[in-house]
C-alpha positions in Angstrom: -30.6 -76.1 46.6 -31.8 -72.5 46.9 -35.4 -71.9 47.5 -37.4 -70.9 44.4 -38.0 -67.4 45.8 -34.2 -66.8 46.1 -33.6 -67.9 42.5 -36.4 -65.5 41.3 -34.8 -62.6 43.1 -31.4 -63.3 41.6 -32.8 -63.5 38.1 -34.6 -60.2 38.5 -31.4 -58.5 39.7 -29.6 -59.7 36.6 -32.3 -58.4 34.3 -32.2 -54.9 35.9 -28.4 -54.7 35.6 -28.4 -55.7 32.0 -31.2 -53.2 31.1 -29.4 -50.1 32.5 -26.3 -50.8 30.5 -28.2 -51.4 27.3 -30.1 -48.1 27.8 -26.9 -46.1 27.7 -26.0 -46.3 31.3 -22.5 -47.2 32.5 -20.9 -49.3 35.2 -18.5 -48.2 37.8 -15.6 -49.7 35.7 -16.7 -47.5 32.7 -16.8 -44.5 35.0 -13.2 -45.0 36.0 -12.2 -45.5 32.4 -13.9 -42.2 31.3 -12.4 -40.4 34.2 -8.9 -41.5 33.2 -9.4 -40.3 29.7 -10.9 -36.9 30.4 -8.9 -33.8 30.8 -9.1 -31.6 33.9 -11.3 -29.2 32.0 -13.8 -31.8 30.9 -12.3 -32.2 27.4 -11.9 -35.7 26.1 -8.3 -36.8 25.5 -6.9 -39.1 22.8 -4.5 -41.9 23.3 -1.8 -41.5 26.0 -3.6 -38.4 27.4 -3.2 -36.4 24.1 -5.7 -33.7 23.2 -6.9 -35.4 20.1 -4.4 -33.5 17.9 -1.7 -36.2 18.1 0.1 -34.2 20.9 0.7 -31.1 18.7 0.6 -27.7 20.4 -1.1 -24.7 18.9 1.1 -22.8 16.4 2.7 -19.6 17.5 0.9 -16.5 15.9 3.0 -15.0 13.1 3.7 -11.3 13.2 2.1 -9.6 10.2 4.5 -7.3 8.3 3.1 -4.0 7.1 2.4 -4.0 3.4 5.1 -2.4 1.2 4.5 -0.5 -2.1 4.9 -3.0 -4.9 8.0 -2.6 -7.2 10.1 -0.6 -4.7 13.4 -2.0 -3.6 15.1 -1.5 -0.2 17.0 1.6 -1.3 13.9 3.3 -2.6 11.8 2.3 0.4 14.5 3.7 2.7 14.3 7.1 1.0 10.6 7.4 1.8 10.3 9.5 5.0 8.7 7.6 7.9 6.3 10.5 8.4 5.0 10.3 4.8 1.5 8.9 4.7 0.7 9.7 1.0 2.8 8.6 -2.0 2.4 9.2 -5.7 4.3 6.4 -7.4 5.2 7.3 -11.0 6.8 4.4 -12.9 8.3 4.2 -16.4 8.6 0.9 -18.1 12.1 1.4 -19.4 15.0 3.9 -18.5 14.5 5.6 -21.9 10.7 5.5 -22.0 8.7 8.7 -21.9 5.4 7.1 -21.0 4.6 6.5 -17.3 1.9 5.3 -15.0 0.9 6.8 -11.6 -0.7 5.1 -8.6 -1.7 6.8 -5.4 -0.9 5.1 -2.1 -1.8 5.8 1.5 0.0 4.4 4.6 -2.3 2.9 7.3 -0.7 2.8 10.8 0.3 -0.8 11.6 -0.9 -2.1 8.2 1.4 -0.4 5.7 0.7 1.0 2.2 -2.5 0.4 0.2 -3.4 1.7 -3.3 -6.3 4.2 -3.4 -6.3 5.3 -7.1 -4.7 4.5 -10.4 -3.0 3.4 -12.5 -3.2 6.6 -14.4 -1.4 6.9 -17.7 0.8 10.0 -18.5 4.2 11.1 -19.7 7.6 12.0 -18.5 10.7 13.5 -20.2 11.4 12.8 -23.9 14.6 10.7 -23.2 13.3 8.9 -20.1 14.9 8.9 -16.7 18.2 9.7 -14.9 19.8 9.5 -11.5 21.9 12.6 -12.3 19.5 15.1 -13.8 21.1 18.1 -15.6 19.6 21.2 -17.1 18.4 20.5 -20.6 19.1 16.7 -20.6 15.5 16.0 -21.4 15.3 13.3 -18.7 13.2 13.2 -15.6 15.0 12.9 -12.2 14.8 9.5 -10.4 14.1 9.7 -6.7 11.7 10.4 -3.8 10.7 14.1 -3.5 8.3 16.0 -1.3 5.1 17.6 -2.7 4.4 20.8 -0.8 3.2 23.5 -3.2 0.8 23.8 -6.1 -0.5 26.4 -8.5 -1.8 27.0 -12.0 -3.5 29.3 -14.5 -7.0 28.2 -13.4 -8.6 28.5 -10.0 -7.8 26.1 -7.2 -9.9 22.9 -7.8 -10.0 22.2 -4.0 -6.5 21.3 -2.9 -5.2 21.5 0.7 -1.8 22.5 -0.6 -0.9 26.2 -0.9 -2.1 27.2 -4.4 -0.6 30.0 -6.4 -2.9 31.1 -9.2 -1.8 33.5 -11.9 -1.2 34.3 -15.6 2.5 33.4 -15.3 1.4 29.7 -15.6 0.3 30.3 -19.2 2.2 28.5 -22.0 2.0 28.3 -25.7 3.8 26.6 -28.6 3.9 22.9 -29.5 5.5 19.8 -28.0 7.9 17.2 -29.3 5.2 15.5 -31.3 3.6 18.6 -32.6 0.9 18.7 -30.0 -0.3 22.1 -28.6 1.1 23.0 -25.1 -1.6 25.4 -24.2 -3.3 24.5 -20.9 -0.5 22.3 -19.7 0.1 24.5 -16.6 -3.6 25.1 -15.8 -2.9 23.0 -12.7 0.6 22.0 -11.4 2.2 20.4 -8.3 5.8 21.3 -7.8 8.2 18.4 -7.3 10.7 19.2 -4.6 13.8 18.5 -6.8 16.4 21.3 -6.6 13.9 23.9 -5.3 13.0 25.6 -2.1 9.9 24.0 -0.5 7.1 26.2 0.8 7.3 28.6 -2.2 5.3 29.0 -5.3 6.1 26.6 -8.1 7.4 29.7 -10.0 10.2 30.2 -7.5 13.4 29.6 -9.5 15.7 29.2 -6.4 18.1 26.3 -7.2 19.8 25.0 -4.0 21.9 22.5 -6.0 22.9 25.1 -8.6 21.4 25.9 -12.0 23.3 23.1 -13.7 21.3 20.5 -11.9 18.1 21.8 -13.5 14.8 22.3 -11.8 11.2 23.4 -12.4 10.1 19.8 -12.3 6.3 19.7 -11.9 3.4 17.3 -12.2 1.1 19.0 -14.6 -1.7 18.6 -17.1 -0.8 16.2 -19.9 -0.6 17.7 -23.4 -0.4 14.3 -25.2 3.4 14.0 -25.6 6.7 13.8 -23.8 7.8 16.6 -21.5 11.1 18.5 -20.9 11.5 16.8 -17.5 8.2 16.9 -15.8 5.5 14.3 -15.2 2.1 14.9 -16.8 -1.3 13.4 -16.1 -4.7 13.8 -17.7 -6.6 17.0 -16.7 -9.2 15.2 -14.7 -6.6 13.2 -12.9 -4.7 16.3 -12.0 -7.7 17.7 -10.3 -8.2 14.5 -8.5 -4.6 14.5 -7.4 -4.8 18.0 -6.1 -7.9 17.3 -4.1 -6.3 14.2 -2.6 -2.9 15.7 -1.5 -2.9 16.8 2.1 0.2 18.5 3.6 -0.7 17.0 7.0 0.1 13.6 5.4 3.5 14.7 4.3 3.0 13.5 0.6 5.9 12.5 -1.6 6.3 11.5 -5.2 8.4 8.3 -5.9 9.4 8.5 -9.6 11.6 6.7 -12.0 11.9 3.7 -14.3 10.9 0.3 -13.0 14.5 -1.0 -12.7 15.7 2.1 -10.8 12.8 2.0 -8.3 13.4 -1.7 -7.7 16.9 -1.1 -6.3 
């Protein structure tokens, strides 16, 4: 038999060993187990050495495509010059509709296009839109055209575009719905359809020939359809003129919704 003193020492050692474990300590066996289930960086691993995500790797980052202008199809988008950073998008609901809406867009490098104003309600030609505009057809041309020159009967409201002011922008008479036309050309922006860019909107040079029409402007709305132009409310015309910046190579994208979606 062991002496009483030896039995007492063994009992105390057992109590001390049990007390460390219960207090949150760990044995050498537990140390080895924890080491086996810990990643080299100190991160706990799941079963079979996984990272706790069932062995799935992090997803590859997806490239973000620059935002496009809504409603424009591939053919229309391709016609917008790469250097254009401003776009006035004028959309008619139907090919034969003479009511349109305009939205202003800016292109942010790496992010694409974003709307900055609109929709603004206005008018286009009496009989709607056409891909083959002819003089006197009472339709507005469909397409993407530069905006480089402005003018009007009234003083420049603060545009960065060249602005030609003069009495030649006066107009009288009545429109298709009996509305007075006076003041329609108080402010205009020339649409570069069949015209020479860099000249006054009053320049009647027709590079495509007189038969293809011309003199297409964005001008003050008179409350009814136009001969071929696009018209916007007076306050919106001033806002448009102040926004347009030749350094941003602005364009107008205009046509009925179906044509622009091509």
